[in-house]
PDBQT receptor file of N, H, CA, C and O in Angstrom, charges set to zero:
ATOM      1  N   MET A   1      25.042  15.623  -4.793  1.00  0.00    +0.000 N 
ATOM      2  CA  MET A   1      24.279  15.555  -3.539  1.00  0.00    +0.000 C 
ATOM      3  C   MET A   1      22.772  15.686  -3.802  1.00  0.00    +0.000 C 
ATOM      4  O   MET A   1      21.971  14.898  -3.302  1.00  0.00    +0.000 OA
ATOM      5  N   LYS A   2      22.421  16.659  -4.567  1.00  0.00    +0.000 N 
ATOM      6  H   LYS A   2      23.073  17.300  -4.973  1.00  0.00    +0.000 HD
ATOM      7  CA  LYS A   2      20.944  16.820  -4.899  1.00  0.00    +0.000 C 
ATOM      8  C   LYS A   2      20.363  15.575  -5.563  1.00  0.00    +0.000 C 
ATOM      9  O   LYS A   2      19.250  15.150  -5.253  1.00  0.00    +0.000 OA
ATOM     10  N   TYR A   3      21.126  15.011  -6.466  1.00  0.00    +0.000 N 
ATOM     11  H   TYR A   3      22.030  15.357  -6.717  1.00  0.00    +0.000 HD
ATOM     12  CA  TYR A   3      20.655  13.836  -7.182  1.00  0.00    +0.000 C 
ATOM     13  C   TYR A   3      20.461  12.684  -6.223  1.00  0.00    +0.000 C 
ATOM     14  O   TYR A   3      19.484  11.941  -6.307  1.00  0.00    +0.000 OA
ATOM     15  N   LYS A   4      21.404  12.546  -5.314  1.00  0.00    +0.000 N 
ATOM     16  H   LYS A   4      22.198  13.150  -5.246  1.00  0.00    +0.000 HD
ATOM     17  CA  LYS A   4      21.358  11.401  -4.298  1.00  0.00    +0.000 C 
ATOM     18  C   LYS A   4      20.050  11.621  -3.461  1.00  0.00    +0.000 C 
ATOM     19  O   LYS A   4      19.247  10.706  -3.278  1.00  0.00    +0.000 OA
ATOM     20  N   GLU A   5      19.884  12.880  -2.967  1.00  0.00    +0.000 N 
ATOM     21  H   GLU A   5      20.536  13.623  -3.115  1.00  0.00    +0.000 HD
ATOM     22  CA  GLU A   5      18.678  13.093  -2.109  1.00  0.00    +0.000 C 
ATOM     23  C   GLU A   5      17.404  12.826  -2.904  1.00  0.00    +0.000 C 
ATOM     24  O   GLU A   5      16.432  12.288  -2.374  1.00  0.00    +0.000 OA
ATOM     25  N   LEU A   6      17.419  13.201  -4.158  1.00  0.00    +0.000 N 
ATOM     26  H   LEU A   6      18.208  13.638  -4.589  1.00  0.00    +0.000 HD
ATOM     27  CA  LEU A   6      16.207  13.027  -4.962  1.00  0.00    +0.000 C 
ATOM     28  C   LEU A   6      15.955  11.524  -5.145  1.00  0.00    +0.000 C 
ATOM     29  O   LEU A   6      14.811  11.105  -4.973  1.00  0.00    +0.000 OA
ATOM     30  N   THR A   7      16.924  10.703  -5.476  1.00  0.00    +0.000 N 
ATOM     31  H   THR A   7      17.854  11.043  -5.617  1.00  0.00    +0.000 HD
ATOM     32  CA  THR A   7      16.709   9.319  -5.631  1.00  0.00    +0.000 C 
ATOM     33  C   THR A   7      16.305   8.678  -4.351  1.00  0.00    +0.000 C 
ATOM     34  O   THR A   7      15.460   7.783  -4.349  1.00  0.00    +0.000 OA
ATOM     35  N   PHE A   8      16.904   9.122  -3.209  1.00  0.00    +0.000 N 
ATOM     36  H   PHE A   8      17.590   9.849  -3.210  1.00  0.00    +0.000 HD
ATOM     37  CA  PHE A   8      16.518   8.630  -1.928  1.00  0.00    +0.000 C 
ATOM     38  C   PHE A   8      15.069   8.819  -1.627  1.00  0.00    +0.000 C 
ATOM     39  O   PHE A   8      14.380   7.904  -1.176  1.00  0.00    +0.000 OA
ATOM     40  N   GLN A   9      14.588  10.075  -1.891  1.00  0.00    +0.000 N 
ATOM     41  H   GLN A   9      15.147  10.819  -2.257  1.00  0.00    +0.000 HD
ATOM     42  CA  GLN A   9      13.176  10.417  -1.669  1.00  0.00    +0.000 C 
ATOM     43  C   GLN A   9      12.273   9.585  -2.580  1.00  0.00    +0.000 C 
ATOM     44  O   GLN A   9      11.197   9.137  -2.183  1.00  0.00    +0.000 OA
ATOM     45  N   ASN A  10      12.744   9.395  -3.806  1.00  0.00    +0.000 N 
ATOM     46  H   ASN A  10      13.618   9.759  -4.128  1.00  0.00    +0.000 HD
ATOM     47  CA  ASN A  10      11.881   8.622  -4.742  1.00  0.00    +0.000 C 
ATOM     48  C   ASN A  10      11.762   7.204  -4.283  1.00  0.00    +0.000 C 
ATOM     49  O   ASN A  10      10.668   6.644  -4.348  1.00  0.00    +0.000 OA
ATOM     50  N   THR A  11      12.849   6.570  -3.808  1.00  0.00    +0.000 N 
ATOM     51  H   THR A  11      13.738   7.025  -3.755  1.00  0.00    +0.000 HD
ATOM     52  CA  THR A  11      12.765   5.226  -3.327  1.00  0.00    +0.000 C 
ATOM     53  C   THR A  11      11.919   5.156  -2.004  1.00  0.00    +0.000 C 
ATOM     54  O   THR A  11      11.170   4.207  -1.769  1.00  0.00    +0.000 OA
ATOM     55  N   LEU A  12      12.074   6.137  -1.224  1.00  0.00    +0.000 N 
ATOM     56  H   LEU A  12      12.682   6.908  -1.415  1.00  0.00    +0.000 HD
ATOM     57  CA  LEU A  12      11.293   6.148   0.009  1.00  0.00    +0.000 C 
ATOM     58  C   LEU A  12       9.829   6.270  -0.277  1.00  0.00    +0.000 C 
ATOM     59  O   LEU A  12       9.028   5.594   0.369  1.00  0.00    +0.000 OA
ATOM     60  N   SER A  13       9.436   7.099  -1.212  1.00  0.00    +0.000 N 
ATOM     61  H   SER A  13      10.087   7.648  -1.737  1.00  0.00    +0.000 HD
ATOM     62  CA  SER A  13       8.066   7.264  -1.560  1.00  0.00    +0.000 C 
ATOM     63  C   SER A  13       7.487   5.982  -2.240  1.00  0.00    +0.000 C 
ATOM     64  O   SER A  13       6.332   5.621  -2.012  1.00  0.00    +0.000 OA
ATOM     65  N   LEU A  14       8.318   5.308  -3.079  1.00  0.00    +0.000 N 
ATOM     66  H   LEU A  14       9.256   5.601  -3.264  1.00  0.00    +0.000 HD
ATOM     67  CA  LEU A  14       7.905   4.052  -3.622  1.00  0.00    +0.000 C 
ATOM     68  C   LEU A  14       7.697   2.948  -2.544  1.00  0.00    +0.000 C 
ATOM     69  O   LEU A  14       6.757   2.159  -2.640  1.00  0.00    +0.000 OA
ATOM     70  N   ILE A  15       8.535   2.906  -1.579  1.00  0.00    +0.000 N 
ATOM     71  H   ILE A  15       9.298   3.547  -1.502  1.00  0.00    +0.000 HD
ATOM     72  CA  ILE A  15       8.455   1.992  -0.524  1.00  0.00    +0.000 C 
ATOM     73  C   ILE A  15       7.109   2.272   0.227  1.00  0.00    +0.000 C 
ATOM     74  O   ILE A  15       6.388   1.336   0.574  1.00  0.00    +0.000 OA
ATOM     75  N   ILE A  16       6.796   3.540   0.464  1.00  0.00    +0.000 N 
ATOM     76  H   ILE A  16       7.382   4.300   0.183  1.00  0.00    +0.000 HD
ATOM     77  CA  ILE A  16       5.632   3.925   1.251  1.00  0.00    +0.000 C 
ATOM     78  C   ILE A  16       4.419   3.559   0.350  1.00  0.00    +0.000 C 
ATOM     79  O   ILE A  16       3.434   3.035   0.871  1.00  0.00    +0.000 OA
ATOM     80  N   ILE A  17       4.452   3.801  -0.896  1.00  0.00    +0.000 N 
ATOM     81  H   ILE A  17       5.251   4.228  -1.319  1.00  0.00    +0.000 HD
ATOM     82  CA  ILE A  17       3.333   3.456  -1.765  1.00  0.00    +0.000 C 
ATOM     83  C   ILE A  17       3.117   2.004  -1.778  1.00  0.00    +0.000 C 
ATOM     84  O   ILE A  17       1.972   1.565  -1.678  1.00  0.00    +0.000 OA
ATOM     85  N   ASN A  18       4.166   1.197  -1.899  1.00  0.00    +0.000 N 
ATOM     86  H   ASN A  18       5.097   1.554  -1.980  1.00  0.00    +0.000 HD
ATOM     87  CA  ASN A  18       4.044  -0.283  -1.931  1.00  0.00    +0.000 C 
ATOM     88  C   ASN A  18       3.491  -0.723  -0.628  1.00  0.00    +0.000 C 
ATOM     89  O   ASN A  18       2.627  -1.599  -0.617  1.00  0.00    +0.000 OA
ATOM     90  N   HIS A  19       3.927  -0.175   0.492  1.00  0.00    +0.000 N 
ATOM     91  H   HIS A  19       4.628   0.537   0.482  1.00  0.00    +0.000 HD
ATOM     92  CA  HIS A  19       3.428  -0.571   1.833  1.00  0.00    +0.000 C 
ATOM     93  C   HIS A  19       1.977  -0.296   1.971  1.00  0.00    +0.000 C 
ATOM     94  O   HIS A  19       1.207  -1.140   2.430  1.00  0.00    +0.000 OA
ATOM     95  N   THR A  20       1.573   0.966   1.548  1.00  0.00    +0.000 N 
ATOM     96  H   THR A  20       2.199   1.651   1.175  1.00  0.00    +0.000 HD
ATOM     97  CA  THR A  20       0.159   1.245   1.678  1.00  0.00    +0.000 C 
ATOM     98  C   THR A  20      -0.744   0.344   0.840  1.00  0.00    +0.000 C 
ATOM     99  O   THR A  20      -1.831  -0.075   1.239  1.00  0.00    +0.000 OA
ATOM    100  N   ALA A  21      -0.187   0.069  -0.397  1.00  0.00    +0.000 N 
ATOM    101  H   ALA A  21       0.696   0.409  -0.720  1.00  0.00    +0.000 HD
ATOM    102  CA  ALA A  21      -0.967  -0.835  -1.299  1.00  0.00    +0.000 C 
ATOM    103  C   ALA A  21      -1.038  -2.228  -0.691  1.00  0.00    +0.000 C 
ATOM    104  O   ALA A  21      -2.055  -2.906  -0.835  1.00  0.00    +0.000 OA
ATOM    105  N   PHE A  22       0.041  -2.681   0.002  1.00  0.00    +0.000 N 
ATOM    106  H   PHE A  22       0.868  -2.131   0.120  1.00  0.00    +0.000 HD
ATOM    107  CA  PHE A  22      -0.009  -4.022   0.594  1.00  0.00    +0.000 C 
ATOM    108  C   PHE A  22      -1.015  -4.025   1.673  1.00  0.00    +0.000 C 
ATOM    109  O   PHE A  22      -1.829  -4.946   1.749  1.00  0.00    +0.000 OA
ATOM    110  N   THR A  23      -1.003  -3.032   2.522  1.00  0.00    +0.000 N 
ATOM    111  H   THR A  23      -0.341  -2.285   2.461  1.00  0.00    +0.000 HD
ATOM    112  CA  THR A  23      -1.951  -2.920   3.661  1.00  0.00    +0.000 C 
ATOM    113  C   THR A  23      -3.430  -2.814   3.139  1.00  0.00    +0.000 C 
ATOM    114  O   THR A  23      -4.345  -3.375   3.740  1.00  0.00    +0.000 OA
ATOM    115  N   LYS A  24      -3.624  -2.098   2.036  1.00  0.00    +0.000 N 
ATOM    116  H   LYS A  24      -2.880  -1.642   1.548  1.00  0.00    +0.000 HD
ATOM    117  CA  LYS A  24      -4.926  -2.040   1.379  1.00  0.00    +0.000 C 
ATOM    118  C   LYS A  24      -5.400  -3.388   1.021  1.00  0.00    +0.000 C 
ATOM    119  O   LYS A  24      -6.546  -3.745   1.295  1.00  0.00    +0.000 OA
ATOM    120  N   GLN A  25      -4.503  -4.194   0.379  1.00  0.00    +0.000 N 
ATOM    121  H   GLN A  25      -3.572  -3.905   0.156  1.00  0.00    +0.000 HD
ATOM    122  CA  GLN A  25      -4.819  -5.533  -0.108  1.00  0.00    +0.000 C 
ATOM    123  C   GLN A  25      -5.183  -6.411   1.186  1.00  0.00    +0.000 C 
ATOM    124  O   GLN A  25      -6.135  -7.191   1.179  1.00  0.00    +0.000 OA
ATOM    125  N   GLU A  26      -4.393  -6.231   2.235  1.00  0.00    +0.000 N 
ATOM    126  H   GLU A  26      -3.619  -5.597   2.241  1.00  0.00    +0.000 HD
ATOM    127  CA  GLU A  26      -4.733  -6.988   3.458  1.00  0.00    +0.000 C 
ATOM    128  C   GLU A  26      -6.096  -6.650   3.983  1.00  0.00    +0.000 C 
ATOM    129  O   GLU A  26      -6.874  -7.520   4.374  1.00  0.00    +0.000 OA
ATOM    130  N   ILE A  27      -6.364  -5.396   3.985  1.00  0.00    +0.000 N 
ATOM    131  H   ILE A  27      -5.732  -4.689   3.667  1.00  0.00    +0.000 HD
ATOM    132  CA  ILE A  27      -7.712  -4.888   4.462  1.00  0.00    +0.000 C 
ATOM    133  C   ILE A  27      -8.803  -5.494   3.629  1.00  0.00    +0.000 C 
ATOM    134  O   ILE A  27      -9.786  -6.014   4.154  1.00  0.00    +0.000 OA
ATOM    135  N   LEU A  28      -8.622  -5.424   2.262  1.00  0.00    +0.000 N 
ATOM    136  H   LEU A  28      -7.823  -5.000   1.835  1.00  0.00    +0.000 HD
ATOM    137  CA  LEU A  28      -9.624  -5.965   1.338  1.00  0.00    +0.000 C 
ATOM    138  C   LEU A  28      -9.797  -7.518   1.520  1.00  0.00    +0.000 C 
ATOM    139  O   LEU A  28     -10.900  -8.058   1.425  1.00  0.00    +0.000 OA
ATOM    140  N   ALA A  29      -8.652  -8.188   1.784  1.00  0.00    +0.000 N 
ATOM    141  H   ALA A  29      -7.757  -7.749   1.861  1.00  0.00    +0.000 HD
ATOM    142  CA  ALA A  29      -8.695  -9.621   2.034  1.00  0.00    +0.000 C 
ATOM    143  C   ALA A  29      -9.493  -9.921   3.290  1.00  0.00    +0.000 C 
ATOM    144  O   ALA A  29     -10.339 -10.816   3.312  1.00  0.00    +0.000 OA
ATOM    145  N   SER A  30      -9.209  -9.159   4.330  1.00  0.00    +0.000 N 
ATOM    146  H   SER A  30      -8.522  -8.432   4.312  1.00  0.00    +0.000 HD
ATOM    147  CA  SER A  30      -9.968  -9.385   5.596  1.00  0.00    +0.000 C 
ATOM    148  C   SER A  30     -11.460  -9.080   5.403  1.00  0.00    +0.000 C 
ATOM    149  O   SER A  30     -12.310  -9.741   6.000  1.00  0.00    +0.000 OA
ATOM    150  N   PHE A  31     -11.770  -8.104   4.588  1.00  0.00    +0.000 N 
ATOM    151  H   PHE A  31     -11.080  -7.567   4.103  1.00  0.00    +0.000 HD
ATOM    152  CA  PHE A  31     -13.166  -7.792   4.294  1.00  0.00    +0.000 C 
ATOM    153  C   PHE A  31     -13.839  -8.972   3.602  1.00  0.00    +0.000 C 
ATOM    154  O   PHE A  31     -14.974  -9.339   3.905  1.00  0.00    +0.000 OA
ATOM    155  N   ARG A  32     -13.072  -9.571   2.628  1.00  0.00    +0.000 N 
ATOM    156  H   ARG A  32     -12.149  -9.273   2.382  1.00  0.00    +0.000 HD
ATOM    157  CA  ARG A  32     -13.630 -10.739   1.876  1.00  0.00    +0.000 C 
ATOM    158  C   ARG A  32     -13.942 -11.919   2.754  1.00  0.00    +0.000 C 
ATOM    159  O   ARG A  32     -14.960 -12.595   2.603  1.00  0.00    +0.000 OA
ATOM    160  N   THR A  33     -12.950 -12.165   3.761  1.00  0.00    +0.000 N 
ATOM    161  H   THR A  33     -12.123 -11.616   3.883  1.00  0.00    +0.000 HD
ATOM    162  CA  THR A  33     -13.137 -13.282   4.606  1.00  0.00    +0.000 C 
ATOM    163  C   THR A  33     -14.197 -13.113   5.659  1.00  0.00    +0.000 C 
ATOM    164  O   THR A  33     -14.678 -14.083   6.244  1.00  0.00    +0.000 OA
ATOM    165  N   THR A  34     -14.575 -11.806   5.906  1.00  0.00    +0.000 N 
ATOM    166  H   THR A  34     -14.185 -11.018   5.430  1.00  0.00    +0.000 HD
ATOM    167  CA  THR A  34     -15.626 -11.515   6.913  1.00  0.00    +0.000 C 
ATOM    168  C   THR A  34     -17.020 -11.744   6.276  1.00  0.00    +0.000 C 
ATOM    169  O   THR A  34     -17.403 -11.051   5.334  1.00  0.00    +0.000 OA
ATOM    170  N   PRO A  35     -17.744 -12.704   6.801  1.00  0.00    +0.000 N 
ATOM    171  CA  PRO A  35     -19.082 -13.032   6.205  1.00  0.00    +0.000 C 
ATOM    172  C   PRO A  35     -20.106 -12.023   6.417  1.00  0.00    +0.000 C 
ATOM    173  O   PRO A  35     -21.019 -11.899   5.601  1.00  0.00    +0.000 OA
ATOM    174  N   THR A  36     -20.013 -11.228   7.548  1.00  0.00    +0.000 N 
ATOM    175  H   THR A  36     -19.270 -11.329   8.211  1.00  0.00    +0.000 HD
ATOM    176  CA  THR A  36     -21.057 -10.243   7.846  1.00  0.00    +0.000 C 
ATOM    177  C   THR A  36     -21.025  -9.065   6.847  1.00  0.00    +0.000 C 
ATOM    178  O   THR A  36     -22.062  -8.494   6.509  1.00  0.00    +0.000 OA
ATOM    179  N   ILE A  37     -19.830  -8.725   6.395  1.00  0.00    +0.000 N 
ATOM    180  H   ILE A  37     -18.987  -9.189   6.670  1.00  0.00    +0.000 HD
ATOM    181  CA  ILE A  37     -19.762  -7.629   5.445  1.00  0.00    +0.000 C 
ATOM    182  C   ILE A  37     -19.883  -8.175   4.083  1.00  0.00    +0.000 C 
ATOM    183  O   ILE A  37     -19.029  -8.973   3.696  1.00  0.00    +0.000 OA
ATOM    184  N   ASP A  38     -20.885  -7.815   3.295  1.00  0.00    +0.000 N 
ATOM    185  H   ASP A  38     -21.578  -7.167   3.609  1.00  0.00    +0.000 HD
ATOM    186  CA  ASP A  38     -21.156  -8.299   1.982  1.00  0.00    +0.000 C 
ATOM    187  C   ASP A  38     -20.845  -7.156   0.961  1.00  0.00    +0.000 C 
ATOM    188  O   ASP A  38     -21.687  -6.294   0.707  1.00  0.00    +0.000 OA
ATOM    189  N   THR A  39     -19.564  -7.181   0.365  1.00  0.00    +0.000 N 
ATOM    190  H   THR A  39     -18.880  -7.881   0.571  1.00  0.00    +0.000 HD
ATOM    191  CA  THR A  39     -19.179  -6.130  -0.559  1.00  0.00    +0.000 C 
ATOM    192  C   THR A  39     -18.842  -6.785  -1.865  1.00  0.00    +0.000 C 
ATOM    193  O   THR A  39     -17.883  -7.553  -1.944  1.00  0.00    +0.000 OA
ATOM    194  N   LYS A  40     -19.594  -6.507  -2.872  1.00  0.00    +0.000 N 
ATOM    195  H   LYS A  40     -20.373  -5.884  -2.807  1.00  0.00    +0.000 HD
ATOM    196  CA  LYS A  40     -19.229  -7.076  -4.181  1.00  0.00    +0.000 C 
ATOM    197  C   LYS A  40     -18.759  -5.971  -5.091  1.00  0.00    +0.000 C 
ATOM    198  O   LYS A  40     -19.375  -4.913  -5.222  1.00  0.00    +0.000 OA
ATOM    199  N   GLY A  41     -17.579  -6.284  -5.745  1.00  0.00    +0.000 N 
ATOM    200  H   GLY A  41     -17.078  -7.143  -5.638  1.00  0.00    +0.000 HD
ATOM    201  CA  GLY A  41     -17.057  -5.239  -6.623  1.00  0.00    +0.000 C 
ATOM    202  C   GLY A  41     -15.577  -5.157  -6.507  1.00  0.00    +0.000 C 
ATOM    203  O   GLY A  41     -14.950  -4.333  -7.173  1.00  0.00    +0.000 OA
TER     204      GLY A  41
């Protein structure tokens, strides 16, 4: 039971990390497409 809970939490955290990374990429993409904001780097 403990092992199952641990793996479930691990997969859940991985999903959350992937989701936040995806949203970060979307935000960065929107920043790139916005001409008023000039961010190089």
